[in-house]
ZAMARGU-4260 file (C-alpha; in steps of 0.2 Angstrom, whole numbers, plus 5000, padded with zeros to 4 digits):
<rodrens>
0) 5404/5517/5581 | 5392/5526/5575 | 5402/5534/5560 | 5407/5518/5555 | 5390/5514/5552
5) 5387/5527/5544 | 5401/5525/5532 | 5397/5508/5531 | 5378/5514/5525 | 5384/5526/5513
10) 5398/5516/5504 | 5385/5500/5506 | 5400/5489/5514 | 5386/5476/5524 | 5400/5467/5532
15) 5408/5483/5540 | 5392/5487/5545 | 5388/5472/5559 | 5406/5474/5564 | 5405/5491/5568
20) 5406/5489/5586 | 5421/5478/5585 | 5429/5490/5576 | 5427/5503/5586 | 5432/5495/5600
25) 5451/5491/5589 | 5451/5509/5586 | 5446/5515/5605 | 5462/5502/5609 | 5473/5510/5598
30) 5469/5528/5601 | 5465/5526/5619 | 5480/5519/5626 | 5477/5527/5645 | 5457/5522/5646
35) 5451/5539/5647 | 5433/5534/5637 | 5437/5548/5625 | 5452/5553/5610 | 5455/5570/5607
40) 5450/5581/5588 | 5469/5578/5580 | 5468/5557/5583 | 5452/5558/5574 | 5454/5569/5561
45) 5472/5559/5560 | 5462/5541/5558 | 5449/5548/5545 | 5464/5556/5536 | 5474/5537/5536
50) 5492/5544/5543 | 5502/5532/5545 | 5505/5534/5562 | 5493/5546/5571 | 5508/5550/5586
55) 5517/5560/5575 | 5505/5570/5570 | 5511/5585/5579 | 5502/5602/5568 | 5487/5607/5577
60) 5470/5613/5570 | 5465/5627/5564 | 5452/5638/5569 | 5442/5637/5558 | 5445/5618/5556
65) 5444/5616/5575 | 5426/5624/5573 | 5421/5612/5559 | 5424/5598/5568 | 5416/5601/5585
70) 5402/5608/5572 | 5398/5593/5563 | 5403/5581/5578 | 5392/5587/5589 | 5407/5590/5600
75) 5409/5604/5611 | 5422/5615/5617 | 5423/5603/5637 | 5427/5590/5628 | 5445/5598/5622
80) 5448/5607/5638 | 5444/5591/5647 | 5456/5582/5637 | 5469/5595/5637 | 5468/5596/5656
85) 5468/5577/5659 | 5485/5578/5646 | 5491/5593/5661 | 5487/5580/5675 | 5494/5566/5666
90) 5512/5579/5662 | 5511/5583/5681 | 5508/5564/5686 | 5524/5562/5674 | 5534/5574/5685
95) 5532/5567/5701 | 5549/5560/5701 | 5559/5546/5696 | 5543/5529/5700 | 5552/5515/5712
100) 5556/5497/5704 | 5541/5487/5710 | 5532/5505/5700 | 5539/5500/5690 | 5538/5480/5688
105) 5518/5484/5689 | 5518/5498/5674 | 5525/5481/5665 | 5515/5471/5669 | 5502/5484/5664
110) 5507/5486/5648 | 5508/5467/5646 | 5491/5466/5650 | 5485/5479/5637 | 5496/5468/5623
115) 5488/5453/5627 | 5470/5461/5626 | 5474/5472/5612 | 5480/5453/5603 | 5465/5444/5610
120) 5454/5458/5602 | 5462/5456/5587 | 5460/5436/5585 | 5442/5437/5591 | 5437/5449/5576
125) 5446/5440/5565 | 5439/5424/5571 | 5420/5432/5570 | 5426/5440/5551 | 5433/5424/5544
130) 5424/5407/5552 | 5412/5406/5537 | 5428/5407/5525 | 5437/5393/5535 | 5425/5383/5537
135) 5417/5381/5521 | 5437/5379/5514 | 5440/5364/5529 | 5427/5354/5521 | 5433/5358/5503
140) 5451/5354/5506 | 5446/5338/5518 | 5433/5330/5502 | 5448/5332/5492 | 5459/5324/5502
145) 5449/5311/5507 | 5446/5307/5488 | 5464/5307/5483 | 5470/5296/5499 | 5455/5284/5496
150) 5458/5280/5475 | 5476/5282/5480 | 5473/5268/5492 | 5464/5259/5480 | 5476/5259/5467
155) 5492/5255/5478 | 5485/5237/5481 | 5482/5234/5462 | 5496/5226/5454 | 5496/5239/5442
160) 5506/5248/5455 | 5520/5238/5453 | 5526/5241/5436 | 5518/5260/5437 | 5524/5261/5454
165) 5516/5278/5462 | 5513/5287/5446 | 5497/5277/5445 | 5490/5279/5462 | 5494/5298/5461
170) 5485/5302/5445 | 5470/5292/5451 | 5469/5302/5467 | 5471/5317/5458 | 5458/5313/5443
175) 5444/5308/5459 | 5446/5326/5465 | 5445/5334/5446 | 5427/5324/5448 | 5423/5335/5463
180) 5431/5353/5459 | 5421/5351/5439 | 5406/5347/5448 | 5407/5363/5460 | 5418/5375/5447
185) 5402/5385/5440 | 5391/5384/5454 | 5397/5397/5466 | 5393/5411/5450 | 5376/5405/5449
190) 5370/5421/5451 | 5352/5416/5450 | 5356/5403/5464 | 5366/5413/5474 | 5353/5426/5475
195) 5341/5413/5481 | 5352/5406/5496 | 5357/5426/5500 | 5339/5427/5507 | 5339/5411/5518
200) 5346/5406/5531 | 5362/5397/5525 | 5370/5418/5521 | 5372/5417/5543 | 5386/5403/5537
205) 5391/5404/5519 | 5402/5422/5514 | 5391/5421/5495 | 5400/5436/5494 | 5415/5428/5491
210) 5408/5417/5475 | 5420/5426/5466 | 5435/5420/5473 | 5430/5402/5479 | 5426/5401/5461
215) 5447/5406/5456 | 5452/5392/5468 | 5443/5378/5461 | 5450/5384/5447 | 5466/5382/5454
220) 5463/5366/5460 | 5457/5357/5444 | 5474/5366/5437 | 5481/5354/5449 | 5475/5342/5445
225) 5476/5342/5428 | 5494/5344/5429 | 5495/5328/5442 | 5486/5318/5432 | 5490/5321/5412
230) 5507/5324/5421 | 5511/5307/5429 | 5501/5298/5414 | 5512/5304/5401 | 5525/5308/5410
235) 5527/5292/5422 | 5513/5276/5418 | 5516/5276/5401 | 5534/5277/5402 | 5532/5262/5414
240) 5524/5252/5406 | 5533/5252/5389 | 5549/5250/5396 | 5542/5236/5409 | 5549/5217/5403
245) 5538/5204/5401 | 5535/5195/5418 | 5528/5213/5423 | 5520/5215/5410 | 5508/5201/5411
250) 5503/5211/5428 | 5494/5224/5415 | 5492/5215/5400 | 5470/5214/5403 | 5470/5232/5401
255) 5485/5236/5387 | 5481/5223/5380 | 5491/5206/5374 | 5506/5213/5365 | 5515/5228/5375
260) 5510/5244/5365 | 5519/5259/5359 | 5520/5279/5364 | 5512/5282/5351 | 5499/5268/5352
265) 5494/5275/5370 | 5493/5293/5367 | 5480/5289/5348 | 5471/5278/5360 | 5453/5284/5367
270) 5460/5287/5381 | 5472/5295/5375 | 5463/5307/5363 | 5449/5311/5377 | 5460/5318/5390
275) 5470/5329/5378 | 5457/5334/5369 | 5447/5339/5388 | 5465/5346/5392 | 5465/5357/5375
280) 5449/5362/5378 | 5450/5368/5397 | 5465/5377/5392 | 5455/5388/5379 | 5441/5390/5392
285) 5453/5391/5406 | 5464/5407/5397 | 5448/5415/5385 | 5439/5416/5405 | 5455/5426/5414
290) 5452/5443/5415 | 5463/5453/5401 | 5449/5444/5388 | 5436/5449/5398 | 5436/5464/5397
295) 5428/5467/5379 | 5438/5471/5360 | 5433/5488/5363 | 5443/5492/5377 | 5460/5497/5377
300) 5468/5480/5386 | 5460/5473/5372 | 5471/5480/5358 | 5486/5475/5366 | 5486/5457/5366
305) 5495/5449/5354 | 5488/5446/5336 | 5477/5433/5334 | 5470/5433/5353 | 5464/5451/5350
310) 5452/5445/5340 | 5445/5433/5354 | 5444/5447/5365 | 5427/5449/5376 | 5414/5440/5388
315) 5407/5428/5372 | 5422/5421/5367 | 5423/5411/5385 | 5406/5403/5379 | 5412/5402/5362
</rodrens>
């Protein structure tokens, strides 16, 4: 645990430092399945070297390496001798003779118990690490779902539904989620606000260090919302209005006029022009916000962008 705390402090890993005890417990469960209360030097060396499987590590430590480890970690030769003695005793126990059926069953139960305890420990650590992310994402998804369902049900009950079908409530529900996400998308990158919130009690409940990830998730939800909203209007709602019969068109005449419009007239109207303009502007801004464009003109990656996009590379291009 002390090694984990020191490593976390040296590398400025606050989360790892806070949960050093849990990680130390997991390490001991993995490297000390017999509950001896200690691990040997070769196991610790293998762990720190990040080997794939410490059980396959058979190369003994050299005398100089062992002395260096003992000096650095404050481990005397008595610990190694005790470990060797424990291993020898275990070997003698293993050679004592064949196990009876009852002993085999008890050993299996102990193995199952250790497996269940290890799985429960993993679940507990995962829950402690991710519960802040989980409730924030759950709240966000619940808000989007509630807004979508509310607007969907509202337009499902209108007369226009008989003409445009489920395309209309789907487009309107997606538009309602867009309102929420457009209001939230820049909040995770407001640095002064986040700095103030990190010093408040809210840091115990909200994972402010994951702000960039949440910002990208909101941007992805905006892309999905735009696709559903604009796609349903352009590919479904408008063609259905144009193809509707006289009786059906009377149900939506109040929104589109006394005479049935053409597709070009729908696109060139105020709603069509402003909607397409917003989609184009958002496409440009989202593209310029991606990593290759944010690196800058002087970096090698910018020179690999095709012309004339290479002239747009750089931080300020996003705001332009």
